[in-house]
C-alpha positions in Angstrom: 19.4 -21.1 -2.2 19.4 -20.1 -5.9 18.8 -16.7 -7.2 15.6 -17.8 -8.6 14.1 -18.8 -5.3 15.1 -15.5 -3.7 12.7 -12.6 -3.5 13.6 -10.0 -6.0 13.9 -6.2 -4.9 13.9 -3.2 -7.0 15.3 -0.2 -5.5 13.9 3.0 -6.9 16.0 6.0 -6.2 16.2 9.5 -7.4 16.4 13.2 -6.5 13.8 15.1 -4.8 10.4 15.2 -6.7 11.8 13.0 -9.5 8.4 11.1 -9.6 9.2 8.0 -7.6 6.0 7.5 -6.0 4.1 8.2 -9.3 6.2 5.4 -11.1 5.5 3.0 -8.0 1.6 3.8 -8.3 1.9 2.8 -12.1 3.6 -0.5 -11.2 0.8 -1.2 -8.5 -1.8 -0.8 -11.4 0.4 -2.8 -13.6 1.8 -5.7 -11.5 2.1 -8.2 -14.5 0.4 -11.0 -12.2 2.9 -10.4 -9.3 2.0 -9.8 -5.7 4.0 -6.7 -4.7 5.3 -5.4 -1.3 6.5 -1.8 -0.9 8.8 -0.1 1.4 8.8 3.5 1.5 11.8 5.7 3.1 10.9 9.4 3.4 13.1 12.2 4.8 11.1 13.9 7.7 9.0 12.6 10.4 5.6 13.1 8.5 5.0 10.6 5.6 3.2 11.6 2.5 4.2 9.1 -0.2 3.3 6.1 1.9 -0.1 7.6 2.6 -0.4 8.1 -1.2 0.4 4.5 -2.0 -1.7 3.0 0.8 -4.7 4.9 -0.9 -4.0 2.8 -4.3 -3.7 -0.5 -2.4 -5.4 -3.5 -4.1 -5.3 -7.3 -3.9 -2.0 -7.4 -5.6 -0.5 -5.0 -3.1 -2.9 -4.7 0.0 -2.2 -2.1 2.6 -0.6 -4.5 4.8 2.3 -4.8 2.1 2.9 -1.1 2.2 5.4 -0.3 4.9 6.8 3.4 5.7 9.8 4.2 7.4 10.2 7.8 8.1 12.5 10.2 9.9 15.6 8.0 9.2 17.5 6.7 6.2 17.3 3.0 5.9 20.9 2.7 5.0 21.9 4.3 8.1 19.5 2.2 10.4 20.0 -1.3 9.1 19.9 -3.4 12.0 17.2 -1.3 13.9 14.9 -0.6 10.9 15.7 -2.0 7.5 16.4 -5.8 8.3 13.4 -6.2 10.5 11.1 -4.5 7.8 12.3 -6.7 5.0 12.0 -9.9 7.2 8.5 -8.8 8.2 7.5 -8.3 4.5 9.1 -11.7 3.6 7.1 -13.4 6.5 3.7 -12.0 5.3 1.2 -14.7 5.1 1.1 -14.6 1.3 4.7 -14.2 0.2 5.4 -11.1 -2.0 6.6 -12.1 -5.5 8.4 -8.7 -5.7 9.5 -5.8 -3.4 9.7 -2.2 -4.2 11.8 -0.1 -2.2 11.3 3.7 -2.8 14.4 5.6 -1.2 14.3 9.0 0.3 15.2 11.6 -2.4 18.3 12.2 -0.2 19.5 8.7 -0.1 22.5 7.4 -1.3 21.8 3.9 -2.8 25.1 2.1 -2.3 25.2 1.7 1.4 21.6 0.3 1.1 22.9 -2.4 -1.3 25.4 -3.3 1.0 22.7 -4.1 3.6 21.6 -6.8 1.4 24.8 -8.8 2.4 23.5 -9.1 5.9 23.4 -12.8 7.0 19.8 -12.6 8.1 18.5 -11.9 4.6 21.4 -12.6 2.0 20.2 -16.1 1.3 16.5 -15.1 0.7 16.5 -11.9 -1.1 18.3 -10.2 -4.2 18.6 -6.9 -5.6 16.8 -7.3 -8.9 18.0 -3.8 -10.1 18.3 -0.4 -9.1 16.1 2.3 -11.0 17.4 5.9 -10.8 14.7 8.5 -11.7 16.0 12.0 -12.8 13.6 15.1 -13.6 14.6 15.6 -17.2 13.6 19.3 -17.1 15.6 20.0 -13.8 18.5 18.1 -15.0 18.6 20.0 -18.3 18.6 23.2 -16.2 21.3 21.9 -13.8 18.8 22.2 -10.9 20.2 19.2 -9.3 23.0 21.7 -7.6 22.4 25.0 -6.1 24.7 26.7 -8.8 26.3 24.4 -11.3 28.2 27.2 -13.1 29.7 28.3 -9.8 30.9 24.9 -8.9 32.3 24.3 -12.4 34.2 27.5 -12.1 35.6 26.6 -8.8 36.8 23.2 -10.0 38.5 24.9 -13.1 40.3 27.5 -11.0 41.5 25.2 -8.1 41.9 21.4 -8.2 42.4 21.3 -4.4 38.9 22.4 -3.8 36.1 20.0 -3.0 34.5 19.9 -6.4 31.1 18.6 -5.4 28.2 20.3 -3.5 26.2 18.0 -1.5 23.2 17.9 -4.0 25.4 16.9 -7.0 27.1 14.3 -4.9 23.8 12.8 -4.3 22.7 12.9 -7.9 26.1 11.3 -9.3 26.0 8.4 -6.7 22.5 7.7 -7.6 23.4 7.6 -11.4 26.4 5.6 -10.6 24.7 3.0 -8.5 21.8 2.3 -11.3 21.0 -0.3 -13.7 18.4 1.7 -15.7 17.8 5.5 -15.6 14.6 7.0 -16.2 14.3 10.4 -17.6 10.9 11.6 -16.0 8.6 14.5 -17.0 9.7 14.1 -20.6 6.7 16.1 -21.7 7.8 19.3 -19.6 11.5 18.9 -20.8 10.9 19.0 -24.6 13.2 17.6 -27.3 16.1 20.2 -26.6 15.5 19.7 -22.8 15.8 15.8 -23.4 18.9 16.1 -25.4 20.5 18.3 -22.6 19.4 15.9 -19.9 20.8 13.0 -21.8 24.1 14.7 -22.2 24.3 15.5 -18.5 23.4 11.8 -17.6 26.1 10.5 -20.2 28.9 12.7 -18.5 28.0 11.6 -15.0 27.7 7.7 -15.3 30.8 5.6 -15.1 29.5 3.0 -17.4 26.9 2.9 -20.3 23.4 2.6 -19.1 19.9 2.3 -20.6 18.2 5.8 -20.4 14.3 5.9 -20.9 12.1 8.8 -21.3 9.1 8.6 -19.1 6.0 10.9 -18.7 3.5 10.5 -15.7 5.3 7.3 -14.4 4.1 5.5 -17.4 6.5 2.7 -18.6 6.2 -0.9 -19.5 7.1 -2.7 -16.2 9.1 -5.3 -18.4 11.8 -2.7 -19.0 12.6 -2.2 -15.3 11.5 -5.5 -13.4 13.2 -8.9 -13.7 16.5 -7.4 -14.7 18.3 -10.0 -12.6 21.2 -7.6 -11.8 22.1 -9.1 -8.5 23.4 -5.5 -7.8 24.4 -6.5 -4.2 27.2 -8.8 -5.9 28.2 -6.0 -8.3 29.2 -3.2 -6.0 32.7 -2.5 -7.7 30.8 -1.4 -10.9 28.9 1.1 -8.8 31.4 3.9 -7.7 30.3 6.3 -5.1 31.7 9.6 -3.7 31.5 7.8 -0.3 33.5 4.7 -1.2 35.9 3.9 1.7 33.6 5.5 4.5 31.7 3.2 6.8 28.7 5.6 6.9 27.3 8.8 5.4 25.8 11.9 6.8 22.7 13.7 6.1 23.5 16.9 8.1 23.7 18.7 4.7 19.9 18.4 4.7 17.1 19.3 7.1 13.3 18.9 7.0 10.6 21.0 9.1 6.8 20.2 9.6 4.6 23.2 9.3 1.0 23.0 10.6 -1.4 25.4 9.2 -5.1 26.2 9.6 -7.6 25.7 7.1 -6.6 27.6 4.0 -9.0 29.9 2.1 -7.2 30.0 -1.3 -5.2 27.3 -3.0 -3.7 30.0 -5.4 -2.4 31.8 -2.3 -0.6 28.7 -0.9 1.0 27.9 -4.3 2.5 31.6 -4.6 3.7 31.3 -0.9 5.5 27.8 -1.7 6.8 29.3 -4.9 8.2 32.3 -2.9 9.9 29.9 -0.4 11.8 28.2 -3.3 12.6 31.6 -5.0 13.8 33.7 -1.7 15.1 30.7 0.6 16.2 28.0 -1.7 13.6 25.4 -0.5 14.0 22.2 -2.5 10.9 20.3 -1.9 7.5 20.8 0.0 4.8 18.1 0.2 1.8 17.6 2.4 -2.0 17.8 2.8 -4.2 20.9 3.0 -7.7 21.4 4.3 -9.4 24.0 2.1 -12.4 25.9 3.2 -15.6 24.4 2.0 -14.0 21.3 0.4 -14.6 17.9 1.7 -11.7 16.4 0.1 -8.1 17.1 1.3 -5.7 18.6 -1.1 -2.4 16.8 -1.9 0.3 19.4 -2.6 3.8 18.6 -4.1 6.4 21.0 -4.8 10.0 20.7 -6.6 11.5 24.2 -6.4 9.0 26.7 -7.9 7.1 24.0 -9.7 4.0 23.2 -7.6 1.4 20.5 -8.3 -1.8 19.9 -6.4 -4.9 17.8 -6.6 -7.8 16.7 -4.4 -7.0 12.9 -3.7 -9.8 11.7 -1.1 -12.4 12.7 1.4 -11.4 13.7 5.1 -13.6 11.3 6.4 -13.4 10.9 10.2 -9.6 12.1 10.0 -9.1 15.6 11.6 -9.1 18.4 9.0 -5.5 19.6 9.5 -3.1 21.2 6.9 0.5 20.0 7.2 3.4 20.6 5.0 6.9 19.0 5.0 9.7 21.5 3.8 12.9 20.1 2.8 16.2 22.2 2.1 19.9 22.2 2.7 20.6 22.6 6.3 21.8 26.3 6.0 18.7 27.3 4.3 16.1 26.3 6.9 15.0 29.3 8.5 11.9 28.2 10.6 10.7 31.8 11.3 11.0 33.0 7.8 9.2 29.8 6.6 6.4 30.4 9.0 6.2 33.9 7.8 5.9 33.2 4.3 3.4 30.3 4.8 1.3 31.8 7.6 1.4 35.3 6.2 
């Protein structure tokens, strides 16, 4: 079977809140005549991104073509979850022309690429390209690591130390595996921030890569689809901090689900989420909120102290339940303290 007859897959990776779901929504609206299928892998038992994408389903990407795998990294559950899911997508009554995979923000992409060499699928599917998203404003400010200056100081002081924090390793592995890097939220970074972000990217990639600015997930699909990279056959050019290891761990990170009553004030919840980021180093908060006297549910997504929210659709017959997923490094998950802030 030639590469031309294989179903192309685009792996979309990137750190927490970089804009992966927003990009996929744009691609769904601009499919270039292709029938799409989407696999979403989230960190935590409650899925938000998959629900967002299903609300955008249409004829070119119907709801049954959008599959969500939550509470488990697909590169760690290849036989049990990933392979059967990919096989199910390829067996749809109308064969997809292109599959998009949105990885968890904490995922290392290289182990996932290795999964494409499994005998069950390797003759029928190919990795068209790996697209890494990086939040330009955050990268410019060094927020992909808890304290970049401290890490650099330790590195300079003692070469025997482990130089990288878990966050920086994830970030660097995602860049190293990419075929194209998208600097998202370029409008928030500004000219100086974009220049700083590009400098960080250039220093962190093992080979020259296209780096493209992007705002609100809007980009010409021709720049990132149809790359024909066959990335599964090009692993040597994509170095990882975890090369030589058979698996990788996610114990550095943890997520908790917080159920809340109907909220009275959106502004109060925003302030509470910002307080979590500031006082407890919470990385990411996302979920839905029921707001008093409002028939529509409120989608809230936060990266650090940056909080965005919008009413996305009516609750309809679904229970009006407020539920947030909170993600942080394992040592910073203090459930009683999180409850105290969000329910205070």
